[in-house]
VOBA-1610 file (N, C-alpha, C; in pm, whole numbers, padded with zeros to 5 digits, always signed):
BEGIN
Met-01131+01778+03765Met-01179+01722+03638Met-01204+01838+03543Thr-01153+01825+03421Thr-01172+01931+03322Thr-01309+01921+03260Leu-01350+02026+03191Leu-01479+02024+03123Leu-01483+01918+03015Ile-01372+01899+02944Ile-01366+01797+02839Ile-01382+01659+02900Thr-01313+01632+03010Thr-01325+01502+03075Thr-01467+01480+03126Ala-01525+01581+03187Ala-01661+01570+03239Ala-01760+01543+03125Ala-01745+01613+03012Ala-01834+01592+02897Ala-01816+01452+02842Tyr-01693+01404+02840Tyr-01664+01270+02790Tyr-01733+01164+02877Ile-01721+01181+03009Ile-01782+01085+03101Ile-01933+01091+03090Asp-01991+01212+03078Asp-02135+01225+03063Asp-02184+01158+02935Thr-02108+01172+02828Thr-02148+01115+02699Thr-02140+00964+02699Tyr-02030+00909+02751Tyr-02007+00765+02741Tyr-02029+00690+02871Gly-02049+00759+02981Gly-02073+00691+03107Gly-01948+00632+03168Ser-01833+00663+03112Ser-01708+00606+03159Ser-01593+00693+03110Ser-01486+00695+03185Ser-01368+00769+03139Ser-01279+00682+03052Tyr-01319+00559+03026Tyr-01235+00465+02950Tyr-01262+00468+02801Gly-01366+00538+02759Gly-01385+00558+02616Gly-01469+00452+02548Met-01458+00454+02417Met-01537+00363+02334Met-01444+00288+02240Leu-01482+00168+02207Leu-01412+00086+02109Leu-01513+00061+01999Gly-01501+00133+01888Gly-01605+00125+01786Gly-01731+00184+01848His-01835+00104+01855His-01959+00146+01920His-01979+00073+02051Met-01875+00011+02101Met-01886-00069+02222Met-01809+00000+02335Ala-01874+00017+02449Ala-01808+00079+02564Ala-01696-00011+02613Arg-01590+00050+02661Arg-01477-00026+02714Arg-01471-00006+02864Lys-01418-00106+02931Lys-01387-00097+03073Lys-01241-00132+03090Gln-01177-00062+03179Gln-01038-00091+03207Gln-01032-00204+03309Val-00947-00303+03280Val-00930-00419+03367Val-00781-00434+03396Leu-00749-00454+03520Leu-00610-00473+03558Leu-00577-00621+03550Val-00474-00654+03472Val-00429-00792+03457Val-00281-00796+03490Gln-00244-00886+03577Gln-00104-00896+03613Gln-00036-01000+03525Leu+00076-00960+03465Leu+00154-01047+03377Leu+00297-01053+03429Asp+00364-01165+03404Asp+00505-01171+03443Asp+00590-01104+03334Asp+00718-01083+03364Asp+00806-01011+03272Asp+00815-01079+03135Gly+00819-01212+03135Gly+00827-01285+03008Gly+00702-01265+02924Gln+00586-01266+02986Gln+00461-01244+02912Gln+00457-01104+02852Val+00499-01004+02930Val+00500-00866+02880Val+00597-00852+02764Ala+00715-00911+02776Ala+00814-00903+02668Ala+00760-00970+02541Ser+00700-01086+02555Ser+00644-01156+02440Ser+00528-01077+02380Leu+00444-01023+02465Leu+00332-00941+02420Leu+00383-00820+02342Asp+00486-00754+02393Asp+00543-00638+02324Asp+00602-00676+02188Arg+00671-00789+02181Arg+00728-00834+02052Arg+00616-00857+01950His+00510-00924+01992His+00399-00951+01900His+00325-00823+01863Ala+00309-00734+01957Ala+00239-00609+01930Ala+00316-00526+01827Val+00447-00516+01844Val+00530-00439+01750Val+00529-00505+01613Ala+00545-00637+01610Ala+00548-00709+01482Ala+00416-00696+01407Gly+00306-00693+01480Gly+00174-00683+01416Gly+00121-00543+01408Asp+00203-00443+01451Asp+00163-00303+01449Asp+00031-00283+01524Glu+00022-00343+01644Glu-00097-00332+01727Glu-00057-00287+01867Ser-00154-00241+01942Ser-00127-00207+02081Ser-00137-00334+02165Arg-00082-00328+02284Arg-00096-00441+02377Arg-00244-00472+02399Ser-00321-00367+02421Ser-00464-00385+02451Ser-00536-00457+02337Glu-00508-00414+02213Glu-00574-00478+02098Glu-00534-00624+02088Leu-00408-00652+02109Leu-00360-00790+02104Leu-00427-00875+02212Ile-00438-00822+02331Ile-00503-00895+02441Ile-00651-00915+02412Arg-00720-00811+02361Arg-00862-00825+02328Arg-00882-00934+02223Arg-00796-00934+02120Arg-00806-01035+02014Arg-00781-01176+02069Ala-00681-01188+02157Ala-00649-01318+02217Ala-00765-01369+02302Ile-00828-01280+02376Ile-00943-01320+02458Ile-01057-01366+02367Asp-01084-01292+02261Asp-01191-01332+02167Asp-01163-01469+02107Leu-01038-01494+02065Leu-01002-01623+02008Leu-01018-01736+02111Tyr-00976-01710+02233Tyr-00988-01810+02340Tyr-01135-01842+02367Leu-01218-01739+02382Leu-01360-01761+02411Leu-01430-01833+02296Glu-01392-01802+02174Glu-01448-01871+02057Glu-01409-02019+02058Ala-01283-02047+02091Ala-01236-02186+02097Ala-01308-02263+02208Val-01331-02200+02321Val-01404-02265+02430Val-01548-02295+02386Ala-01611-02199+02321Ala-01749-02219+02273Ala-01755-02333+02172Glu-01658-02340+02081Glu-01654-02449+01984Glu-01633-02583+02053Gly-01547-02586+02153Gly-01523-02709+02228Gly-01649-02758+02299Ile-01722-02665+02357Ile-01848-02701+02424Ile-01948-02753+02322Ala-01957-02689+02206Ala-02049-02735+02101Ala-02010-02875+02053Asp-01880-02901+02039Asp-01833-03034+01998Asp-01872-03140+02101Leu-01854-03107+02230Leu-01892-03202+02335Leu-02041-03231+02334Arg-02122-03128+02314Arg-02268-03148+02307Arg-02307-03233+02187Tyr-02240-03211+02075Tyr-02267-03288+01953Tyr-02234-03435+01976Ala-02117-03460+02036Ala-02076-03598+02064Ala-02171-03664+02163Glu-02213-03590+02264Glu-02308-03644+02363Glu-02441-03678+02299Ala-02485-03596+02204Ala-02612-03624+02133Ala-02602-03756+02058Tyr-02487-03785+01997Tyr-02468-03912+01928Tyr-02461-04030+02025Arg-02410-04005+02145Arg-02408-04112+02245Arg-02550-04144+02291Arg-02631-04038+02308Arg-02769-04058+02353Arg-02856-04120+02244Val-02836-04076+02120Val-02915-04126+02007Val-02817-04167+01897Pro-02765-04290+01906Pro-02666-04333+01805Pro-02728-04348+01667Glu-02640-04349+01567Glu-02686-04367+01430Glu-02753-04504+01416Asp-02856-04507+01337Asp-02928-04631+01309Asp-02868-04692+01181Glu-02803-04807+01195Glu-02734-04869+01081Glu-02831-04902+00967Ala-02953-04945+01000Ala-03052-04977+00896Ala-03091-04850+00819Glu-03107-04742+00891Glu-03142-04615+00827Glu-03029-04568+00736Leu-02904-04580+00783Leu-02790-04542+00701Leu-02780-04628+00575Ala-02806-04757+00589Ala-02801-04846+00472Ala-02907-04806+00370Ala-03027-04773+00418Ala-03134-04730+00327Ala-03097-04600+00256Leu-03035-04508+00327Leu-02993-04382+00266Leu-02883-04405+00162Arg-02791-04496+00193Arg-02687-04529+00095Arg-02749-04588-00032Glu-02846-04674-00013Glu-02914-04736-00128Glu-02984-04631-00212Leu-03051-04537-00147Leu-03118-04429-00220Leu-03018-04343-00296Ser-02903-04317-00235Ser-02804-04233-00301Ser-02747-04303-00424Leu-02737-04435-00422Leu-02687-04507-00539Leu-02780-04492-00657His-02911-04484-00629His-03009-04466-00738His-03008-04322-00786Ala-02985-04228-00698Ala-02986-04088-00737Ala-02859-04050-00812Trp-02744-04103-00770Trp-02615-04074-00833Trp-02544-04204-00867Pro-02582-04269-00974Pro-02519-04397-01007Pro-02369-04378-01033Gln-02296-04476-00990Gln-02151-04472-01012Gln-02120-04510-01156Arg-02018-04455-01211Arg-01981-04482-01351Arg-01855-04560-01357
//
């Protein structure tokens, strides 16, 4: 191990470096030939590295999963406590007085 490598590991706690201010870890992911070819085409077209493209894809996937879970919770809340038709009618009536139609 060189002095530069040792200093780097001491500073960041890892030989994998930093991404912005966030420590990175190297993860081995196995892809088939078609996935690698497609990944390379997208990386070249977007002027990004494979790693950046994969990190972005993971972030988008996790965000979509979180949104899906939030949607399910929202729908379940309406199933547990459905809208009150009388309350909605009263609110509609109030809105007609506040914003009369022309």
